[in-house]
PDB file with one MODEL, atoms N, CA, C and O in Angstrom:
MODEL        1
ATOM      1  N   UNK A   1      11.161   7.954  -8.352  1.00  0.00           N
ATOM      2  CA  UNK A   1      10.707   8.285  -6.895  1.00  0.00           C
ATOM      3  C   UNK A   1      10.372   9.642  -6.594  1.00  0.00           C
ATOM      4  O   UNK A   1      11.050  10.623  -6.899  1.00  0.00           O
ATOM      5  N   UNK A   2       8.956   9.640  -5.789  1.00  0.00           N
ATOM      6  CA  UNK A   2       8.507  10.958  -5.848  1.00  0.00           C
ATOM      7  C   UNK A   2       9.082  11.674  -4.670  1.00  0.00           C
ATOM      8  O   UNK A   2       9.678  11.080  -3.772  1.00  0.00           O
ATOM      9  N   UNK A   3       8.885  12.990  -4.694  1.00  0.00           N
ATOM     10  CA  UNK A   3       9.322  13.924  -3.644  1.00  0.00           C
ATOM     11  C   UNK A   3       8.959  13.768  -2.301  1.00  0.00           C
ATOM     12  O   UNK A   3       9.521  14.271  -1.329  1.00  0.00           O
ATOM     13  N   UNK A   4       7.623  12.769  -2.321  1.00  0.00           N
ATOM     14  CA  UNK A   4       7.156  12.655  -1.069  1.00  0.00           C
ATOM     15  C   UNK A   4       8.096  11.633   0.120  1.00  0.00           C
ATOM     16  O   UNK A   4       8.268  11.709   1.336  1.00  0.00           O
ATOM     17  N   UNK A   5       8.520  10.774  -0.850  1.00  0.00           N
ATOM     18  CA  UNK A   5       9.546   9.637  -0.246  1.00  0.00           C
ATOM     19  C   UNK A   5      10.843  10.685   0.093  1.00  0.00           C
ATOM     20  O   UNK A   5      11.313  10.539   1.221  1.00  0.00           O
ATOM     21  N   UNK A   6      11.374  11.566  -0.632  1.00  0.00           N
ATOM     22  CA  UNK A   6      12.425  12.105  -0.430  1.00  0.00           C
ATOM     23  C   UNK A   6      12.363  13.157   0.644  1.00  0.00           C
ATOM     24  O   UNK A   6      13.356  13.528   1.270  1.00  0.00           O
ATOM     25  N   UNK A   7      10.938  13.697   0.855  1.00  0.00           N
ATOM     26  CA  UNK A   7      10.758  14.640   2.057  1.00  0.00           C
ATOM     27  C   UNK A   7      10.238  14.034   3.364  1.00  0.00           C
ATOM     28  O   UNK A   7       9.941  14.768   4.306  1.00  0.00           O
ATOM     29  N   UNK A   8      10.121  12.652   3.434  1.00  0.00           N
ATOM     30  CA  UNK A   8       9.510  12.068   4.405  1.00  0.00           C
ATOM     31  C   UNK A   8       8.041  11.950   4.628  1.00  0.00           C
ATOM     32  O   UNK A   8       7.590  11.355   5.607  1.00  0.00           O
ATOM     33  N   UNK A   9       7.184  12.598   3.591  1.00  0.00           N
ATOM     34  CA  UNK A   9       5.725  12.644   3.968  1.00  0.00           C
ATOM     35  C   UNK A   9       5.185  11.413   3.474  1.00  0.00           C
ATOM     36  O   UNK A   9       3.959  11.512   3.430  1.00  0.00           O
ATOM     37  N   UNK A  10       5.586  10.305   3.089  1.00  0.00           N
ATOM     38  CA  UNK A  10       5.172   8.907   2.833  1.00  0.00           C
ATOM     39  C   UNK A  10       5.030   8.745   1.216  1.00  0.00           C
ATOM     40  O   UNK A  10       5.113   9.667   0.404  1.00  0.00           O
ATOM     41  N   UNK A  11       4.821   7.511   0.958  1.00  0.00           N
ATOM     42  CA  UNK A  11       4.687   7.305  -0.436  1.00  0.00           C
ATOM     43  C   UNK A  11       3.304   7.750  -1.106  1.00  0.00           C
ATOM     44  O   UNK A  11       2.245   7.746  -0.477  1.00  0.00           O
ATOM     45  N   UNK A  12       3.412   8.110  -2.360  1.00  0.00           N
ATOM     46  CA  UNK A  12       2.213   8.427  -2.995  1.00  0.00           C
ATOM     47  C   UNK A  12       1.888   7.077  -3.623  1.00  0.00           C
ATOM     48  O   UNK A  12       2.639   6.105  -3.541  1.00  0.00           O
ATOM     49  N   UNK A  13       0.632   7.086  -4.301  1.00  0.00           N
ATOM     50  CA  UNK A  13      -0.096   5.813  -4.748  1.00  0.00           C
ATOM     51  C   UNK A  13       0.672   5.587  -5.767  1.00  0.00           C
ATOM     52  O   UNK A  13       0.870   4.395  -6.005  1.00  0.00           O
ATOM     53  N   UNK A  14       1.268   6.498  -6.578  1.00  0.00           N
ATOM     54  CA  UNK A  14       2.362   6.483  -7.820  1.00  0.00           C
ATOM     55  C   UNK A  14       3.590   5.470  -7.358  1.00  0.00           C
ATOM     56  O   UNK A  14       3.928   4.426  -7.915  1.00  0.00           O
ATOM     57  N   UNK A  15       4.121   6.046  -6.253  1.00  0.00           N
ATOM     58  CA  UNK A  15       5.182   4.947  -6.058  1.00  0.00           C
ATOM     59  C   UNK A  15       4.953   3.782  -5.462  1.00  0.00           C
ATOM     60  O   UNK A  15       5.767   2.860  -5.406  1.00  0.00           O
ATOM     61  N   UNK A  16       3.820   3.782  -4.989  1.00  0.00           N
ATOM     62  CA  UNK A  16       3.400   2.355  -4.754  1.00  0.00           C
ATOM     63  C   UNK A  16       2.994   1.433  -5.759  1.00  0.00           C
ATOM     64  O   UNK A  16       3.230   0.225  -5.775  1.00  0.00           O
ATOM     65  N   UNK A  17       2.353   2.113  -6.611  1.00  0.00           N
ATOM     66  CA  UNK A  17       2.196   1.247  -8.250  1.00  0.00           C
ATOM     67  C   UNK A  17       3.722   0.897  -8.751  1.00  0.00           C
ATOM     68  O   UNK A  17       4.091  -0.204  -9.160  1.00  0.00           O
ATOM     69  N   UNK A  18       4.513   2.064  -8.629  1.00  0.00           N
ATOM     70  CA  UNK A  18       5.841   1.488  -9.387  1.00  0.00           C
ATOM     71  C   UNK A  18       6.669   0.278  -8.613  1.00  0.00           C
ATOM     72  O   UNK A  18       7.301  -0.601  -9.198  1.00  0.00           O
ATOM     73  N   UNK A  19       6.556   0.393  -7.389  1.00  0.00           N
ATOM     74  CA  UNK A  19       7.199  -0.802  -6.420  1.00  0.00           C
ATOM     75  C   UNK A  19       6.510  -2.142  -6.605  1.00  0.00           C
ATOM     76  O   UNK A  19       7.048  -3.249  -6.637  1.00  0.00           O
ATOM     77  N   UNK A  20       5.381  -1.879  -6.707  1.00  0.00           N
ATOM     78  CA  UNK A  20       4.475  -3.322  -6.948  1.00  0.00           C
ATOM     79  C   UNK A  20       4.825  -3.782  -8.382  1.00  0.00           C
ATOM     80  O   UNK A  20       5.016  -4.980  -8.589  1.00  0.00           O
ATOM     81  N   UNK A  21       4.900  -3.027  -9.214  1.00  0.00           N
ATOM     82  CA  UNK A  21       5.290  -3.472 -10.708  1.00  0.00           C
ATOM     83  C   UNK A  21       6.688  -3.978 -10.839  1.00  0.00           C
ATOM     84  O   UNK A  21       6.995  -4.780 -11.721  1.00  0.00           O
ATOM     85  N   UNK A  22       7.616  -3.468  -9.884  1.00  0.00           N
ATOM     86  CA  UNK A  22       8.847  -3.935  -9.902  1.00  0.00           C
ATOM     87  C   UNK A  22       8.967  -5.208  -8.933  1.00  0.00           C
ATOM     88  O   UNK A  22       9.918  -5.983  -9.038  1.00  0.00           O
ATOM     89  N   UNK A  23       8.044  -5.365  -8.071  1.00  0.00           N
ATOM     90  CA  UNK A  23       7.784  -6.773  -7.425  1.00  0.00           C
ATOM     91  C   UNK A  23       7.453  -7.713  -8.389  1.00  0.00           C
ATOM     92  O   UNK A  23       7.994  -8.807  -8.549  1.00  0.00           O
ATOM     93  N   UNK A  24       6.551  -7.240  -9.014  1.00  0.00           N
ATOM     94  CA  UNK A  24       5.832  -8.535  -9.913  1.00  0.00           C
ATOM     95  C   UNK A  24       6.892  -9.048 -10.838  1.00  0.00           C
ATOM     96  O   UNK A  24       6.938 -10.259 -11.055  1.00  0.00           O
ATOM     97  N   UNK A  25       7.759  -8.225 -11.410  1.00  0.00           N
ATOM     98  CA  UNK A  25       8.902  -8.448 -12.409  1.00  0.00           C
ATOM     99  C   UNK A  25       9.896  -9.488 -11.632  1.00  0.00           C
ATOM    100  O   UNK A  25      10.384 -10.532 -12.065  1.00  0.00           O
ATOM    101  N   UNK A  26      10.047  -8.850 -10.293  1.00  0.00           N
ATOM    102  CA  UNK A  26      10.850 -10.095  -9.593  1.00  0.00           C
ATOM    103  C   UNK A  26      10.202 -11.296  -9.443  1.00  0.00           C
ATOM    104  O   UNK A  26      10.900 -12.305  -9.550  1.00  0.00           O
ATOM    105  N   UNK A  27       9.107 -11.414  -9.234  1.00  0.00           N
ATOM    106  CA  UNK A  27       8.265 -12.509  -9.131  1.00  0.00           C
ATOM    107  C   UNK A  27       8.503 -13.522 -10.352  1.00  0.00           C
ATOM    108  O   UNK A  27       8.924 -14.678 -10.305  1.00  0.00           O
ATOM    109  N   UNK A  28       8.130 -12.790 -11.410  1.00  0.00           N
ATOM    110  CA  UNK A  28       8.496 -13.406 -12.718  1.00  0.00           C
ATOM    111  C   UNK A  28       9.956 -14.307 -12.763  1.00  0.00           C
ATOM    112  O   UNK A  28      10.090 -15.514 -12.960  1.00  0.00           O
ATOM    113  N   UNK A  29      10.793 -13.465 -12.555  1.00  0.00           N
ATOM    114  CA  UNK A  29      12.413 -13.711 -12.377  1.00  0.00           C
ATOM    115  C   UNK A  29      12.136 -15.097 -11.260  1.00  0.00           C
ATOM    116  O   UNK A  29      12.499 -16.077 -11.911  1.00  0.00           O
ATOM    117  N   UNK A  30      11.880 -15.349 -10.528  1.00  0.00           N
ATOM    118  CA  UNK A  30      11.572 -16.294  -9.282  1.00  0.00           C
ATOM    119  C   UNK A  30      10.837 -17.329  -9.925  1.00  0.00           C
ATOM    120  O   UNK A  30      11.219 -18.499  -9.902  1.00  0.00           O
ATOM    121  N   UNK A  31       9.850 -16.968 -10.471  1.00  0.00           N
ATOM    122  CA  UNK A  31       8.983 -18.320 -11.202  1.00  0.00           C
ATOM    123  C   UNK A  31       9.951 -19.106 -12.220  1.00  0.00           C
ATOM    124  O   UNK A  31      10.157 -20.315 -12.113  1.00  0.00           O
ATOM    125  N   UNK A  32      10.538 -18.278 -13.241  1.00  0.00           N
ATOM    126  CA  UNK A  32      11.545 -18.899 -14.165  1.00  0.00           C
ATOM    127  C   UNK A  32      12.633 -19.480 -13.685  1.00  0.00           C
ATOM    128  O   UNK A  32      13.255 -20.346 -14.300  1.00  0.00           O
ATOM    129  N   UNK A  33      12.983 -18.977 -12.382  1.00  0.00           N
ATOM    130  CA  UNK A  33      14.137 -19.552 -11.815  1.00  0.00           C
ATOM    131  C   UNK A  33      13.754 -20.983 -11.357  1.00  0.00           C
ATOM    132  O   UNK A  33      14.536 -21.883 -11.662  1.00  0.00           O
ATOM    133  N   UNK A  34      12.547 -21.313 -10.603  1.00  0.00           N
ATOM    134  CA  UNK A  34      11.896 -22.549 -10.350  1.00  0.00           C
ATOM    135  C   UNK A  34      11.759 -23.347 -11.742  1.00  0.00           C
ATOM    136  O   UNK A  34      12.153 -24.512 -11.764  1.00  0.00           O
ATOM    137  N   UNK A  35      11.339 -22.899 -12.640  1.00  0.00           N
ATOM    138  CA  UNK A  35      11.081 -23.575 -13.829  1.00  0.00           C
ATOM    139  C   UNK A  35      12.404 -24.365 -14.045  1.00  0.00           C
ATOM    140  O   UNK A  35      12.447 -25.594 -14.100  1.00  0.00           O
ATOM    141  N   UNK A  36      13.506 -23.520 -14.164  1.00  0.00           N
ATOM    142  CA  UNK A  36      14.730 -23.921 -14.810  1.00  0.00           C
ATOM    143  C   UNK A  36      15.363 -24.891 -13.464  1.00  0.00           C
ATOM    144  O   UNK A  36      16.561 -25.173 -13.489  1.00  0.00           O
ATOM    145  N   UNK A  37      14.635 -25.294 -12.498  1.00  0.00           N
ATOM    146  CA  UNK A  37      15.237 -26.246 -11.659  1.00  0.00           C
ATOM    147  C   UNK A  37      15.648 -25.508  -9.958  1.00  0.00           C
ATOM    148  O   UNK A  37      15.769 -26.192  -8.942  1.00  0.00           O
ATOM    149  N   UNK A  38      15.758 -24.428 -10.002  1.00  0.00           N
ATOM    150  CA  UNK A  38      16.486 -23.792  -9.093  1.00  0.00           C
ATOM    151  C   UNK A  38      15.106 -23.911  -7.949  1.00  0.00           C
ATOM    152  O   UNK A  38      14.031 -23.340  -8.136  1.00  0.00           O
ATOM    153  N   UNK A  39      15.408 -24.721  -6.841  1.00  0.00           N
ATOM    154  CA  UNK A  39      14.217 -24.818  -5.916  1.00  0.00           C
ATOM    155  C   UNK A  39      14.583 -25.149  -4.586  1.00  0.00           C
ATOM    156  O   UNK A  39      15.634 -25.788  -4.535  1.00  0.00           O
ATOM    157  N   UNK A  40      14.006 -24.896  -3.413  1.00  0.00           N
ATOM    158  CA  UNK A  40      14.231 -25.343  -2.292  1.00  0.00           C
ATOM    159  C   UNK A  40      13.363 -24.626  -1.175  1.00  0.00           C
ATOM    160  O   UNK A  40      12.888 -23.543  -1.519  1.00  0.00           O
ATOM    161  N   UNK A  41      13.119 -25.005  -0.057  1.00  0.00           N
ATOM    162  CA  UNK A  41      12.608 -24.499   1.190  1.00  0.00           C
ATOM    163  C   UNK A  41      12.459 -22.721   1.107  1.00  0.00           C
ATOM    164  O   UNK A  41      11.462 -22.001   1.139  1.00  0.00           O
ATOM    165  N   UNK A  42      13.920 -22.410   0.988  1.00  0.00           N
ATOM    166  CA  UNK A  42      13.946 -21.065   1.275  1.00  0.00           C
ATOM    167  C   UNK A  42      13.582 -20.066  -0.042  1.00  0.00           C
ATOM    168  O   UNK A  42      13.265 -18.878   0.008  1.00  0.00           O
ATOM    169  N   UNK A  43      13.717 -20.851  -1.131  1.00  0.00           N
ATOM    170  CA  UNK A  43      13.372 -20.235  -2.178  1.00  0.00           C
ATOM    171  C   UNK A  43      11.740 -20.205  -2.300  1.00  0.00           C
ATOM    172  O   UNK A  43      11.117 -19.358  -2.941  1.00  0.00           O
ATOM    173  N   UNK A  44      11.259 -21.111  -1.686  1.00  0.00           N
ATOM    174  CA  UNK A  44       9.769 -21.263  -1.644  1.00  0.00           C
ATOM    175  C   UNK A  44       9.228 -20.134  -0.645  1.00  0.00           C
ATOM    176  O   UNK A  44       8.323 -19.378  -0.999  1.00  0.00           O
ATOM    177  N   UNK A  45       9.687 -20.073   0.331  1.00  0.00           N
ATOM    178  CA  UNK A  45       9.528 -18.852   1.582  1.00  0.00           C
ATOM    179  C   UNK A  45       9.627 -17.815   0.877  1.00  0.00           C
ATOM    180  O   UNK A  45       8.609 -17.141   0.715  1.00  0.00           O
ATOM    181  N   UNK A  46      10.872 -17.405   0.268  1.00  0.00           N
ATOM    182  CA  UNK A  46      10.971 -16.196  -0.582  1.00  0.00           C
ATOM    183  C   UNK A  46       9.854 -15.844  -1.422  1.00  0.00           C
ATOM    184  O   UNK A  46       9.416 -14.721  -1.171  1.00  0.00           O
ATOM    185  N   UNK A  47       9.343 -16.380  -2.219  1.00  0.00           N
ATOM    186  CA  UNK A  47       8.018 -16.269  -3.300  1.00  0.00           C
ATOM    187  C   UNK A  47       7.093 -16.373  -2.538  1.00  0.00           C
ATOM    188  O   UNK A  47       6.203 -15.644  -2.976  1.00  0.00           O
ATOM    189  N   UNK A  48       6.698 -16.974  -1.426  1.00  0.00           N
ATOM    190  CA  UNK A  48       5.513 -16.641  -0.656  1.00  0.00           C
ATOM    191  C   UNK A  48       5.494 -15.218  -0.206  1.00  0.00           C
ATOM    192  O   UNK A  48       4.550 -14.471  -0.461  1.00  0.00           O
ATOM    193  N   UNK A  49       6.461 -14.886   0.412  1.00  0.00           N
ATOM    194  CA  UNK A  49       6.721 -13.597   1.104  1.00  0.00           C
ATOM    195  C   UNK A  49       6.475 -12.537   0.066  1.00  0.00           C
ATOM    196  O   UNK A  49       5.821 -11.536   0.358  1.00  0.00           O
ATOM    197  N   UNK A  50       7.007 -12.732  -1.210  1.00  0.00           N
ATOM    198  CA  UNK A  50       7.052 -11.645  -2.395  1.00  0.00           C
ATOM    199  C   UNK A  50       5.377 -11.604  -2.767  1.00  0.00           C
ATOM    200  O   UNK A  50       4.780 -10.552  -2.992  1.00  0.00           O
ATOM    201  N   UNK A  51       4.894 -12.638  -2.780  1.00  0.00           N
ATOM    202  CA  UNK A  51       3.562 -12.799  -3.126  1.00  0.00           C
ATOM    203  C   UNK A  51       2.670 -12.097  -2.326  1.00  0.00           C
ATOM    204  O   UNK A  51       1.716 -11.479  -2.799  1.00  0.00           O
ATOM    205  N   UNK A  52       2.956 -12.163  -0.993  1.00  0.00           N
ATOM    206  CA  UNK A  52       2.003 -11.487   0.264  1.00  0.00           C
ATOM    207  C   UNK A  52       1.929  -9.847   0.113  1.00  0.00           C
ATOM    208  O   UNK A  52       0.985  -9.073   0.273  1.00  0.00           O
ATOM    209  N   UNK A  53       3.462  -9.602  -0.302  1.00  0.00           N
ATOM    210  CA  UNK A  53       3.630  -8.385  -0.241  1.00  0.00           C
ATOM    211  C   UNK A  53       3.046  -7.673  -1.606  1.00  0.00           C
ATOM    212  O   UNK A  53       2.641  -6.511  -1.636  1.00  0.00           O
ATOM    213  N   UNK A  54       3.067  -8.372  -2.483  1.00  0.00           N
ATOM    214  CA  UNK A  54       2.491  -7.842  -3.937  1.00  0.00           C
ATOM    215  C   UNK A  54       0.984  -7.802  -3.684  1.00  0.00           C
ATOM    216  O   UNK A  54       0.376  -6.794  -4.045  1.00  0.00           O
ATOM    217  N   UNK A  55       0.378  -8.727  -3.143  1.00  0.00           N
ATOM    218  CA  UNK A  55      -1.063  -8.844  -2.667  1.00  0.00           C
ATOM    219  C   UNK A  55      -1.636  -7.645  -1.904  1.00  0.00           C
ATOM    220  O   UNK A  55      -2.764  -7.167  -2.022  1.00  0.00           O
ATOM    221  N   UNK A  56      -0.521  -7.203  -1.000  1.00  0.00           N
ATOM    222  CA  UNK A  56      -0.868  -6.065   0.036  1.00  0.00           C
ATOM    223  C   UNK A  56      -1.034  -4.834  -0.831  1.00  0.00           C
ATOM    224  O   UNK A  56      -2.064  -4.160  -0.871  1.00  0.00           O
ATOM    225  N   UNK A  57       0.125  -4.590  -1.555  1.00  0.00           N
ATOM    226  CA  UNK A  57       0.181  -3.395  -2.572  1.00  0.00           C
ATOM    227  C   UNK A  57      -0.912  -3.345  -3.257  1.00  0.00           C
ATOM    228  O   UNK A  57      -1.659  -2.376  -3.121  1.00  0.00           O
ATOM    229  N   UNK A  58      -1.201  -4.324  -4.077  1.00  0.00           N
ATOM    230  CA  UNK A  58      -2.659  -4.249  -5.132  1.00  0.00           C
ATOM    231  C   UNK A  58      -3.682  -3.920  -4.313  1.00  0.00           C
ATOM    232  O   UNK A  58      -4.395  -3.009  -4.734  1.00  0.00           O
ATOM    233  N   UNK A  59      -4.044  -4.523  -2.979  1.00  0.00           N
ATOM    234  CA  UNK A  59      -5.107  -4.236  -2.241  1.00  0.00           C
ATOM    235  C   UNK A  59      -5.072  -2.858  -1.937  1.00  0.00           C
ATOM    236  O   UNK A  59      -6.196  -2.360  -1.999  1.00  0.00           O
ATOM    237  N   UNK A  60      -4.098  -2.002  -1.604  1.00  0.00           N
ATOM    238  CA  UNK A  60      -3.792  -0.477  -1.226  1.00  0.00           C
ATOM    239  C   UNK A  60      -4.095   0.217  -3.054  1.00  0.00           C
ATOM    240  O   UNK A  60      -4.484   1.364  -3.275  1.00  0.00           O
ATOM    241  N   UNK A  61      -3.861  -0.586  -3.882  1.00  0.00           N
ATOM    242  CA  UNK A  61      -3.829   0.419  -5.080  1.00  0.00           C
ATOM    243  C   UNK A  61      -5.643   0.161  -5.429  1.00  0.00           C
ATOM    244  O   UNK A  61      -6.419   1.098  -5.619  1.00  0.00           O
ATOM    245  N   UNK A  62      -5.942  -0.944  -5.447  1.00  0.00           N
ATOM    246  CA  UNK A  62      -7.516  -1.139  -5.663  1.00  0.00           C
ATOM    247  C   UNK A  62      -8.455  -0.166  -4.772  1.00  0.00           C
ATOM    248  O   UNK A  62      -9.474   0.393  -5.178  1.00  0.00           O
ATOM    249  N   UNK A  63      -7.894  -0.080  -3.459  1.00  0.00           N
ATOM    250  CA  UNK A  63      -8.928   0.691  -2.564  1.00  0.00           C
ATOM    251  C   UNK A  63      -8.639   2.222  -2.817  1.00  0.00           C
ATOM    252  O   UNK A  63      -9.425   3.110  -2.485  1.00  0.00           O
ATOM    253  N   UNK A  64      -7.273   2.460  -3.519  1.00  0.00           N
ATOM    254  CA  UNK A  64      -7.328   3.750  -3.766  1.00  0.00           C
ATOM    255  C   UNK A  64      -8.059   4.198  -5.052  1.00  0.00           C
ATOM    256  O   UNK A  64      -8.851   5.139  -5.082  1.00  0.00           O
ATOM    257  N   UNK A  65      -7.804   3.628  -5.842  1.00  0.00           N
ATOM    258  CA  UNK A  65      -8.700   3.551  -7.229  1.00  0.00           C
ATOM    259  C   UNK A  65      -9.947   3.585  -6.925  1.00  0.00           C
ATOM    260  O   UNK A  65     -10.645   4.452  -7.450  1.00  0.00           O
ATOM    261  N   UNK A  66     -10.464   2.736  -6.090  1.00  0.00           N
ATOM    262  CA  UNK A  66     -11.905   2.731  -5.651  1.00  0.00           C
ATOM    263  C   UNK A  66     -12.441   4.012  -5.064  1.00  0.00           C
ATOM    264  O   UNK A  66     -13.453   4.527  -5.539  1.00  0.00           O
ATOM    265  N   UNK A  67     -11.732   4.590  -3.950  1.00  0.00           N
ATOM    266  CA  UNK A  67     -11.948   5.624  -3.221  1.00  0.00           C
ATOM    267  C   UNK A  67     -11.813   7.127  -4.088  1.00  0.00           C
ATOM    268  O   UNK A  67     -12.413   8.095  -3.620  1.00  0.00           O
ATOM    269  N   UNK A  68     -11.093   7.272  -5.229  1.00  0.00           N
ATOM    270  CA  UNK A  68     -11.061   8.349  -6.061  1.00  0.00           C
ATOM    271  C   UNK A  68     -11.806   8.226  -7.078  1.00  0.00           C
ATOM    272  O   UNK A  68     -11.832   9.216  -7.809  1.00  0.00           O
ATOM    273  N   UNK A  69     -12.645   7.040  -7.491  1.00  0.00           N
ATOM    274  CA  UNK A  69     -13.661   7.010  -8.644  1.00  0.00           C
ATOM    275  C   UNK A  69     -14.676   7.696  -8.396  1.00  0.00           C
ATOM    276  O   UNK A  69     -15.586   7.774  -9.222  1.00  0.00           O
TER     277      UNK A  69
ENDMDL
END
């Protein structure tokens, strides 16, 4: 975690990238659980919400990369 988060000035793009990668790992765990038979409406809703957050972070990362190129 960067000092930005600890000091209250907001996350850096590196913080956002790290969180996004961690969420993608969590998504893999969810998908593997579904494949092994753990399924249900709550689990599907959780996965859909997780995917939405990942997509939002990815959009921020892409836009930041584009702006700094």
